[in-house]
mmCIF file of the N, C-alpha and C atoms, coordinates in Angstrom:
data_MODEL
# 
_entry.id   MODEL 
# 
loop_
_atom_site.group_PDB 
_atom_site.id 
_atom_site.type_symbol 
_atom_site.label_atom_id 
_atom_site.label_alt_id 
_atom_site.label_comp_id 
_atom_site.label_asym_id 
_atom_site.label_entity_id 
_atom_site.label_seq_id 
_atom_site.pdbx_PDB_ins_code 
_atom_site.Cartn_x 
_atom_site.Cartn_y 
_atom_site.Cartn_z 
_atom_site.occupancy 
_atom_site.B_iso_or_equiv 
_atom_site.pdbx_formal_charge 
_atom_site.auth_seq_id 
_atom_site.auth_comp_id 
_atom_site.auth_asym_id 
_atom_site.auth_atom_id 
_atom_site.pdbx_PDB_model_num 
ATOM 1   N N  . MET A 1 1  ? -12.685 12.026  -22.566 1.00 0.00 ? 1  MET A N  1 
ATOM 2   C CA . MET A 1 1  ? -12.758 13.433  -22.263 1.00 0.00 ? 1  MET A CA 1 
ATOM 3   C C  . MET A 1 1  ? -11.917 14.195  -23.270 1.00 0.00 ? 1  MET A C  1 
ATOM 4   N N  . ALA A 1 2  ? -12.533 14.850  -24.175 1.00 0.00 ? 2  ALA A N  1 
ATOM 5   C CA . ALA A 1 2  ? -11.811 15.610  -25.184 1.00 0.00 ? 2  ALA A CA 1 
ATOM 6   C C  . ALA A 1 2  ? -11.317 16.939  -24.620 1.00 0.00 ? 2  ALA A C  1 
ATOM 7   N N  . ASP A 1 3  ? -12.105 17.518  -23.728 1.00 0.00 ? 3  ASP A N  1 
ATOM 8   C CA . ASP A 1 3  ? -11.760 18.807  -23.140 1.00 0.00 ? 3  ASP A CA 1 
ATOM 9   C C  . ASP A 1 3  ? -10.940 18.569  -21.876 1.00 0.00 ? 3  ASP A C  1 
ATOM 10  N N  . ASN A 1 4  ? -9.730  19.122  -21.833 1.00 0.00 ? 4  ASN A N  1 
ATOM 11  C CA . ASN A 1 4  ? -8.851  18.898  -20.686 1.00 0.00 ? 4  ASN A CA 1 
ATOM 12  C C  . ASN A 1 4  ? -8.941  19.989  -19.639 1.00 0.00 ? 4  ASN A C  1 
ATOM 13  N N  . LYS A 1 5  ? -9.931  20.867  -19.727 1.00 0.00 ? 5  LYS A N  1 
ATOM 14  C CA . LYS A 1 5  ? -10.105 21.907  -18.721 1.00 0.00 ? 5  LYS A CA 1 
ATOM 15  C C  . LYS A 1 5  ? -10.736 21.302  -17.469 1.00 0.00 ? 5  LYS A C  1 
ATOM 16  N N  . PRO A 1 6  ? -10.226 21.659  -16.298 1.00 0.00 ? 6  PRO A N  1 
ATOM 17  C CA . PRO A 1 6  ? -10.839 21.141  -15.074 1.00 0.00 ? 6  PRO A CA 1 
ATOM 18  C C  . PRO A 1 6  ? -12.218 21.754  -14.836 1.00 0.00 ? 6  PRO A C  1 
ATOM 19  N N  . ALA A 1 7  ? -13.096 20.974  -14.215 1.00 0.00 ? 7  ALA A N  1 
ATOM 20  C CA . ALA A 1 7  ? -14.428 21.465  -13.875 1.00 0.00 ? 7  ALA A CA 1 
ATOM 21  C C  . ALA A 1 7  ? -14.338 22.514  -12.778 1.00 0.00 ? 7  ALA A C  1 
ATOM 22  N N  . THR A 1 8  ? -13.472 22.267  -11.807 1.00 0.00 ? 8  THR A N  1 
ATOM 23  C CA . THR A 1 8  ? -13.251 23.229  -10.734 1.00 0.00 ? 8  THR A CA 1 
ATOM 24  C C  . THR A 1 8  ? -11.776 23.241  -10.357 1.00 0.00 ? 8  THR A C  1 
ATOM 25  N N  . VAL A 1 9  ? -11.335 24.362  -9.831  1.00 0.00 ? 9  VAL A N  1 
ATOM 26  C CA . VAL A 1 9  ? -9.972  24.488  -9.305  1.00 0.00 ? 9  VAL A CA 1 
ATOM 27  C C  . VAL A 1 9  ? -10.085 25.161  -7.951  1.00 0.00 ? 9  VAL A C  1 
ATOM 28  N N  . MET A 1 10 ? -9.499  24.524  -6.938  1.00 0.00 ? 10 MET A N  1 
ATOM 29  C CA . MET A 1 10 ? -9.562  25.061  -5.591  1.00 0.00 ? 10 MET A CA 1 
ATOM 30  C C  . MET A 1 10 ? -8.138  25.276  -5.098  1.00 0.00 ? 10 MET A C  1 
ATOM 31  N N  . GLU A 1 11 ? -7.909  26.375  -4.437  1.00 0.00 ? 11 GLU A N  1 
ATOM 32  C CA . GLU A 1 11 ? -6.606  26.682  -3.876  1.00 0.00 ? 11 GLU A CA 1 
ATOM 33  C C  . GLU A 1 11 ? -6.747  26.837  -2.368  1.00 0.00 ? 11 GLU A C  1 
ATOM 34  N N  . LYS A 1 12 ? -5.903  26.123  -1.616  1.00 0.00 ? 12 LYS A N  1 
ATOM 35  C CA . LYS A 1 12 ? -5.986  26.149  -0.157  1.00 0.00 ? 12 LYS A CA 1 
ATOM 36  C C  . LYS A 1 12 ? -4.576  26.254  0.409   1.00 0.00 ? 12 LYS A C  1 
ATOM 37  N N  . LYS A 1 13 ? -4.391  27.159  1.350   1.00 0.00 ? 13 LYS A N  1 
ATOM 38  C CA . LYS A 1 13 ? -3.094  27.333  1.991   1.00 0.00 ? 13 LYS A CA 1 
ATOM 39  C C  . LYS A 1 13 ? -3.152  26.714  3.385   1.00 0.00 ? 13 LYS A C  1 
ATOM 40  N N  . VAL A 1 14 ? -2.194  25.825  3.656   1.00 0.00 ? 14 VAL A N  1 
ATOM 41  C CA . VAL A 1 14 ? -2.110  25.165  4.956   1.00 0.00 ? 14 VAL A CA 1 
ATOM 42  C C  . VAL A 1 14 ? -0.676  25.271  5.445   1.00 0.00 ? 14 VAL A C  1 
ATOM 43  N N  . LYS A 1 15 ? -0.485  25.954  6.550   1.00 0.00 ? 15 LYS A N  1 
ATOM 44  C CA . LYS A 1 15 ? 0.827   26.110  7.183   1.00 0.00 ? 15 LYS A CA 1 
ATOM 45  C C  . LYS A 1 15 ? 1.907   26.508  6.181   1.00 0.00 ? 15 LYS A C  1 
ATOM 46  N N  . GLY A 1 16 ? 1.642   27.507  5.382   1.00 0.00 ? 16 GLY A N  1 
ATOM 47  C CA . GLY A 1 16 ? 2.644   28.018  4.463   1.00 0.00 ? 16 GLY A CA 1 
ATOM 48  C C  . GLY A 1 16 ? 2.761   27.268  3.143   1.00 0.00 ? 16 GLY A C  1 
ATOM 49  N N  . THR A 1 17 ? 2.046   26.162  2.994   1.00 0.00 ? 17 THR A N  1 
ATOM 50  C CA . THR A 1 17 ? 2.066   25.414  1.735   1.00 0.00 ? 17 THR A CA 1 
ATOM 51  C C  . THR A 1 17 ? 0.746   25.640  1.019   1.00 0.00 ? 17 THR A C  1 
ATOM 52  N N  . THR A 1 18 ? 0.819   25.993  -0.244  1.00 0.00 ? 18 THR A N  1 
ATOM 53  C CA . THR A 1 18 ? -0.385  26.209  -1.036  1.00 0.00 ? 18 THR A CA 1 
ATOM 54  C C  . THR A 1 18 ? -0.666  24.969  -1.861  1.00 0.00 ? 18 THR A C  1 
ATOM 55  N N  . TYR A 1 19 ? -1.866  24.433  -1.711  1.00 0.00 ? 19 TYR A N  1 
ATOM 56  C CA . TYR A 1 19 ? -2.312  23.264  -2.467  1.00 0.00 ? 19 TYR A CA 1 
ATOM 57  C C  . TYR A 1 19 ? -3.309  23.727  -3.517  1.00 0.00 ? 19 TYR A C  1 
ATOM 58  N N  . VAL A 1 20 ? -3.117  23.282  -4.744  1.00 0.00 ? 20 VAL A N  1 
ATOM 59  C CA . VAL A 1 20 ? -4.044  23.587  -5.827  1.00 0.00 ? 20 VAL A CA 1 
ATOM 60  C C  . VAL A 1 20 ? -4.622  22.257  -6.286  1.00 0.00 ? 20 VAL A C  1 
ATOM 61  N N  . VAL A 1 21 ? -5.942  22.135  -6.181  1.00 0.00 ? 21 VAL A N  1 
ATOM 62  C CA . VAL A 1 21 ? -6.632  20.897  -6.535  1.00 0.00 ? 21 VAL A CA 1 
ATOM 63  C C  . VAL A 1 21 ? -7.544  21.166  -7.720  1.00 0.00 ? 21 VAL A C  1 
ATOM 64  N N  . SER A 1 22 ? -7.346  20.412  -8.779  1.00 0.00 ? 22 SER A N  1 
ATOM 65  C CA . SER A 1 22 ? -8.193  20.506  -9.969  1.00 0.00 ? 22 SER A CA 1 
ATOM 66  C C  . SER A 1 22 ? -9.056  19.265  -10.031 1.00 0.00 ? 22 SER A C  1 
ATOM 67  N N  . SER A 1 23 ? -10.321 19.437  -10.343 1.00 0.00 ? 23 SER A N  1 
ATOM 68  C CA . SER A 1 23 ? -11.191 18.271  -10.442 1.00 0.00 ? 23 SER A CA 1 
ATOM 69  C C  . SER A 1 23 ? -11.794 18.180  -11.836 1.00 0.00 ? 23 SER A C  1 
ATOM 70  N N  . PHE A 1 24 ? -11.943 16.955  -12.277 1.00 0.00 ? 24 PHE A N  1 
ATOM 71  C CA . PHE A 1 24 ? -12.513 16.661  -13.582 1.00 0.00 ? 24 PHE A CA 1 
ATOM 72  C C  . PHE A 1 24 ? -13.660 15.689  -13.372 1.00 0.00 ? 24 PHE A C  1 
ATOM 73  N N  . PHE A 1 25 ? -14.591 15.643  -14.281 1.00 0.00 ? 25 PHE A N  1 
ATOM 74  C CA . PHE A 1 25 ? -15.646 14.650  -14.200 1.00 0.00 ? 25 PHE A CA 1 
ATOM 75  C C  . PHE A 1 25 ? -16.093 14.246  -15.589 1.00 0.00 ? 25 PHE A C  1 
ATOM 76  N N  . ASN A 1 26 ? -16.659 13.066  -15.655 1.00 0.00 ? 26 ASN A N  1 
ATOM 77  C CA . ASN A 1 26 ? -17.131 12.513  -16.914 1.00 0.00 ? 26 ASN A CA 1 
ATOM 78  C C  . ASN A 1 26 ? -18.574 12.957  -17.119 1.00 0.00 ? 26 ASN A C  1 
ATOM 79  N N  . THR A 1 27 ? -18.830 13.725  -18.151 1.00 0.00 ? 27 THR A N  1 
ATOM 80  C CA . THR A 1 27 ? -20.188 14.222  -18.400 1.00 0.00 ? 27 THR A CA 1 
ATOM 81  C C  . THR A 1 27 ? -21.139 13.107  -18.818 1.00 0.00 ? 27 THR A C  1 
ATOM 82  N N  . ALA A 1 28 ? -20.611 11.958  -19.227 1.00 0.00 ? 28 ALA A N  1 
ATOM 83  C CA . ALA A 1 28 ? -21.459 10.836  -19.634 1.00 0.00 ? 28 ALA A CA 1 
ATOM 84  C C  . ALA A 1 28 ? -21.707 9.852   -18.487 1.00 0.00 ? 28 ALA A C  1 
ATOM 85  N N  . ALA A 1 29 ? -21.245 10.170  -17.298 1.00 0.00 ? 29 ALA A N  1 
ATOM 86  C CA . ALA A 1 29 ? -21.385 9.263   -16.158 1.00 0.00 ? 29 ALA A CA 1 
ATOM 87  C C  . ALA A 1 29 ? -22.851 9.040   -15.802 1.00 0.00 ? 29 ALA A C  1 
ATOM 88  N N  . LYS A 1 30 ? -23.151 7.830   -15.358 1.00 0.00 ? 30 LYS A N  1 
ATOM 89  C CA . LYS A 1 30 ? -24.520 7.471   -14.962 1.00 0.00 ? 30 LYS A CA 1 
ATOM 90  C C  . LYS A 1 30 ? -24.768 7.723   -13.473 1.00 0.00 ? 30 LYS A C  1 
ATOM 91  N N  . GLU A 1 31 ? -23.686 7.735   -12.676 1.00 0.00 ? 31 GLU A N  1 
ATOM 92  C CA . GLU A 1 31 ? -23.800 7.943   -11.232 1.00 0.00 ? 31 GLU A CA 1 
ATOM 93  C C  . GLU A 1 31 ? -23.280 9.325   -10.854 1.00 0.00 ? 31 GLU A C  1 
ATOM 94  N N  . THR A 1 32 ? -23.868 9.897   -9.817  1.00 0.00 ? 32 THR A N  1 
ATOM 95  C CA . THR A 1 32 ? -23.355 11.151  -9.280  1.00 0.00 ? 32 THR A CA 1 
ATOM 96  C C  . THR A 1 32 ? -22.312 10.834  -8.209  1.00 0.00 ? 32 THR A C  1 
ATOM 97  N N  . ILE A 1 33 ? -21.591 11.827  -7.766  1.00 0.00 ? 33 ILE A N  1 
ATOM 98  C CA . ILE A 1 33 ? -20.620 11.631  -6.692  1.00 0.00 ? 33 ILE A CA 1 
ATOM 99  C C  . ILE A 1 33 ? -21.325 11.185  -5.415  1.00 0.00 ? 33 ILE A C  1 
ATOM 100 N N  . PHE A 1 34 ? -22.550 11.649  -5.223  1.00 0.00 ? 34 PHE A N  1 
ATOM 101 C CA . PHE A 1 34 ? -23.306 11.264  -4.031  1.00 0.00 ? 34 PHE A CA 1 
ATOM 102 C C  . PHE A 1 34 ? -23.661 9.782   -4.073  1.00 0.00 ? 34 PHE A C  1 
ATOM 103 N N  . ASP A 1 35 ? -24.014 9.270   -5.258  1.00 0.00 ? 35 ASP A N  1 
ATOM 104 C CA . ASP A 1 35 ? -24.283 7.837   -5.419  1.00 0.00 ? 35 ASP A CA 1 
ATOM 105 C C  . ASP A 1 35 ? -23.032 7.021   -5.103  1.00 0.00 ? 35 ASP A C  1 
ATOM 106 N N  . LYS A 1 36 ? -21.898 7.458   -5.620  1.00 0.00 ? 36 LYS A N  1 
ATOM 107 C CA . LYS A 1 36 ? -20.642 6.740   -5.388  1.00 0.00 ? 36 LYS A CA 1 
ATOM 108 C C  . LYS A 1 36 ? -20.279 6.730   -3.898  1.00 0.00 ? 36 LYS A C  1 
ATOM 109 N N  . LEU A 1 37 ? -20.427 7.881   -3.238  1.00 0.00 ? 37 LEU A N  1 
ATOM 110 C CA . LEU A 1 37 ? -20.118 7.941   -1.803  1.00 0.00 ? 37 LEU A CA 1 
ATOM 111 C C  . LEU A 1 37 ? -21.074 7.083   -0.985  1.00 0.00 ? 37 LEU A C  1 
ATOM 112 N N  . GLN A 1 38 ? -22.330 7.021   -1.406  1.00 0.00 ? 38 GLN A N  1 
ATOM 113 C CA . GLN A 1 38 ? -23.309 6.164   -0.718  1.00 0.00 ? 38 GLN A CA 1 
ATOM 114 C C  . GLN A 1 38 ? -22.884 4.706   -0.809  1.00 0.00 ? 38 GLN A C  1 
ATOM 115 N N  . HIS A 1 39 ? -22.438 4.256   -1.975  1.00 0.00 ? 39 HIS A N  1 
ATOM 116 C CA . HIS A 1 39 ? -21.984 2.870   -2.148  1.00 0.00 ? 39 HIS A CA 1 
ATOM 117 C C  . HIS A 1 39 ? -20.760 2.584   -1.289  1.00 0.00 ? 39 HIS A C  1 
ATOM 118 N N  . ILE A 1 40 ? -19.834 3.534   -1.232  1.00 0.00 ? 40 ILE A N  1 
ATOM 119 C CA . ILE A 1 40 ? -18.637 3.362   -0.401  1.00 0.00 ? 40 ILE A CA 1 
ATOM 120 C C  . ILE A 1 40 ? -19.030 3.246   1.068   1.00 0.00 ? 40 ILE A C  1 
ATOM 121 N N  . ALA A 1 41 ? -19.928 4.113   1.526   1.00 0.00 ? 41 ALA A N  1 
ATOM 122 C CA . ALA A 1 41 ? -20.370 4.078   2.932   1.00 0.00 ? 41 ALA A CA 1 
ATOM 123 C C  . ALA A 1 41 ? -21.066 2.763   3.242   1.00 0.00 ? 41 ALA A C  1 
ATOM 124 N N  . GLU A 1 42 ? -21.899 2.281   2.332   1.00 0.00 ? 42 GLU A N  1 
ATOM 125 C CA . GLU A 1 42 ? -22.600 1.008   2.548   1.00 0.00 ? 42 GLU A CA 1 
ATOM 126 C C  . GLU A 1 42 ? -21.613 -0.151  2.627   1.00 0.00 ? 42 GLU A C  1 
ATOM 127 N N  . ARG A 1 43 ? -20.589 -0.147  1.787   1.00 0.00 ? 43 ARG A N  1 
ATOM 128 C CA . ARG A 1 43 ? -19.577 -1.210  1.838   1.00 0.00 ? 43 ARG A CA 1 
ATOM 129 C C  . ARG A 1 43 ? -18.808 -1.147  3.139   1.00 0.00 ? 43 ARG A C  1 
ATOM 130 N N  . ASP A 1 44 ? -18.473 0.060   3.614   1.00 0.00 ? 44 ASP A N  1 
ATOM 131 C CA . ASP A 1 44 ? -17.748 0.202   4.871   1.00 0.00 ? 44 ASP A CA 1 
ATOM 132 C C  . ASP A 1 44 ? -18.563 -0.336  6.037   1.00 0.00 ? 44 ASP A C  1 
ATOM 133 N N  . VAL A 1 45 ? -19.856 -0.082  6.048   1.00 0.00 ? 45 VAL A N  1 
ATOM 134 C CA . VAL A 1 45 ? -20.722 -0.577  7.119   1.00 0.00 ? 45 VAL A CA 1 
ATOM 135 C C  . VAL A 1 45 ? -20.773 -2.097  7.075   1.00 0.00 ? 45 VAL A C  1 
ATOM 136 N N  . ASP A 1 46 ? -20.857 -2.677  5.889   1.00 0.00 ? 46 ASP A N  1 
ATOM 137 C CA . ASP A 1 46 ? -20.882 -4.131  5.757   1.00 0.00 ? 46 ASP A CA 1 
ATOM 138 C C  . ASP A 1 46 ? -19.594 -4.767  6.252   1.00 0.00 ? 46 ASP A C  1 
ATOM 139 N N  . VAL A 1 47 ? -18.457 -4.103  6.034   1.00 0.00 ? 47 VAL A N  1 
ATOM 140 C CA . VAL A 1 47 ? -17.177 -4.626  6.488   1.00 0.00 ? 47 VAL A CA 1 
ATOM 141 C C  . VAL A 1 47 ? -17.067 -4.549  7.999   1.00 0.00 ? 47 VAL A C  1 
ATOM 142 N N  . VAL A 1 48 ? -17.505 -3.446  8.581   1.00 0.00 ? 48 VAL A N  1 
ATOM 143 C CA . VAL A 1 48 ? -17.405 -3.252  10.025  1.00 0.00 ? 48 VAL A CA 1 
ATOM 144 C C  . VAL A 1 48 ? -18.374 -4.142  10.777  1.00 0.00 ? 48 VAL A C  1 
ATOM 145 N N  . SER A 1 49 ? -19.612 -4.238  10.306  1.00 0.00 ? 49 SER A N  1 
ATOM 146 C CA . SER A 1 49 ? -20.603 -5.063  10.992  1.00 0.00 ? 49 SER A CA 1 
ATOM 147 C C  . SER A 1 49 ? -21.331 -5.953  9.984   1.00 0.00 ? 49 SER A C  1 
ATOM 148 N N  . PRO A 1 50 ? -20.722 -7.126  9.694   1.00 0.00 ? 50 PRO A N  1 
ATOM 149 C CA . PRO A 1 50 ? -21.349 -8.017  8.725   1.00 0.00 ? 50 PRO A CA 1 
ATOM 150 C C  . PRO A 1 50 ? -22.723 -8.478  9.191   1.00 0.00 ? 50 PRO A C  1 
ATOM 151 N N  . LYS A 1 51 ? -23.589 -8.751  8.248   1.00 0.00 ? 51 LYS A N  1 
ATOM 152 C CA . LYS A 1 51 ? -24.946 -9.198  8.580   1.00 0.00 ? 51 LYS A CA 1 
ATOM 153 C C  . LYS A 1 51 ? -24.888 -10.591 9.199   1.00 0.00 ? 51 LYS A C  1 
ATOM 154 N N  . ARG A 1 52 ? -25.638 -10.756 10.272  1.00 0.00 ? 52 ARG A N  1 
ATOM 155 C CA . ARG A 1 52 ? -25.668 -12.049 10.957  1.00 0.00 ? 52 ARG A CA 1 
ATOM 156 C C  . ARG A 1 52 ? -26.835 -12.890 10.466  1.00 0.00 ? 52 ARG A C  1 
ATOM 157 N N  . LYS A 1 53 ? -26.613 -14.177 10.414  1.00 0.00 ? 53 LYS A N  1 
ATOM 158 C CA . LYS A 1 53 ? -27.707 -15.103 10.100  1.00 0.00 ? 53 LYS A CA 1 
ATOM 159 C C  . LYS A 1 53 ? -28.122 -15.761 11.400  1.00 0.00 ? 53 LYS A C  1 
ATOM 160 N N  . TYR A 1 54 ? -29.385 -15.661 11.719  1.00 0.00 ? 54 TYR A N  1 
ATOM 161 C CA . TYR A 1 54 ? -29.878 -16.244 12.970  1.00 0.00 ? 54 TYR A CA 1 
ATOM 162 C C  . TYR A 1 54 ? -30.552 -17.555 12.716  1.00 0.00 ? 54 TYR A C  1 
# 
């Protein structure tokens, strides 16, 4: 990443504390964030309820 500017910056105030979140992403990435979250969810389901062999 040659450009160090964040893609988005979000500011949120919670109980008197202000949180500033900057996000970056790789423009050359092959997967979207939705693909990554889908893989994480699928792994979590496999851990919670492993496939049974009958």
